[in-house]
N, C-alpha and C positions, 0 to 999 in steps of 0.2 A: 472496447468490446466488453459488454457486461457478461461476466462468467458465472455469477451466482446471485441468488436472491434469498431472502430470509425464509424461514420455515413456514411462517404464516401464509405467505403467498404460494409456496409450493404445496401447501395443504389444501389449496383451492378456496381460501377464505376471501379472495378478491380484495386484499388490502391495497389501498392506493399506494403506488410506488413513491409518490411525492412525499408520503409521510415517513418513509424509511430513510435512515441515515445511509450515506454512501462512503465507501472507502476507495481511494484511488491507489491501485497497486501498480507500481512501475516494475515490470518483470525484467530483472537483470540476469537471472539464472533460473533454471527449472527445478532447483532444489526443493522448493515448497509448493510445487504445482498442484498437488492433490489437497493441500491444506486450505486453500481459499474458499472452496465450497463449504467445508465444515465450519470455518469461521463465520461466513455469512449466515449459515443456518443458526449457529449459536447466538449470534448478535442480532438476528432479524435485520440484517443490513443488505445493501446492494454493494457488490464489489465490481468496480470498473477496472479491468486489467488492461494495461498498456504494455505492449511488447517492446522491449528495448528502450534505451535512453533517448534515441532520436525522436521517437513518436510520443512525446510527453506534452500534449496540449493541455490547456488550462482545465482544471477540474470543474465539475458541475457545482452549482451553488450549494447543494445539499451535502457536499463532501465535508466530512468531519476530520479526516486525516489522510495524509499521503504516506504510503508504505513502499519502501524500496525493498523488493524481494531479491536479496543479494547473497544467498547461500553459496559460499565458495567464490564469490565475486565482490568481496568487500572493497577491494581497490577500485573497482568500477563504481561502486557506490560513492566513494570519496570524490571521484571525478564528476559524477552526476551532481553531487552537492555543490561542488565548486562552480559548475557551469549553469546552475539554475538558481533563480532568485526565489526565496521562500515567500509565501503569501502570509502577511501578518495574521497571527491567530490560528493558522492552520499547521498543526504539528506534522513534522516529517519524521517518520520512524524508519529504522533500518532493521530488517530481519536477516541475520547472517548465521553462519556456522562456526566462525572463528571464536573460540571461548576466551581469547586473550583480552585482558583489560586495556592493553595498549591500543588495540583495534577499536574498542568502544570509545576510548578517549579521543582517538583520531577522528572518528565519525562525528562525535559531538562537537569537536573543535571546528569541523567543516560545515556545521549547520544542522545536524540531526538533533531532534528533540531529546532531552535527557529523561 
């Protein structure tokens, strides 16, 4: 489901969506739910949000990164990384709330981009 588009399209400038970059957000928690619209507007990007780990079909060709929205669900992000094959050249980023360096190292060791 596309939850946000960039500010140029929202302003009625009829920008072709094919020219906008896409971000694929795998929603593992609701911690950052209100953030994605702001990010799309700031980046002039399209955000495709996929609810939960099971419904993570292949991203669109214009997708420039996959983001795991895992605030408070960092362990679930590790499980997602272990059960999905990364697409070469497509960064996988994890957004979480755990400030610990150990958690960041664990996520990177399981396939998140550094």
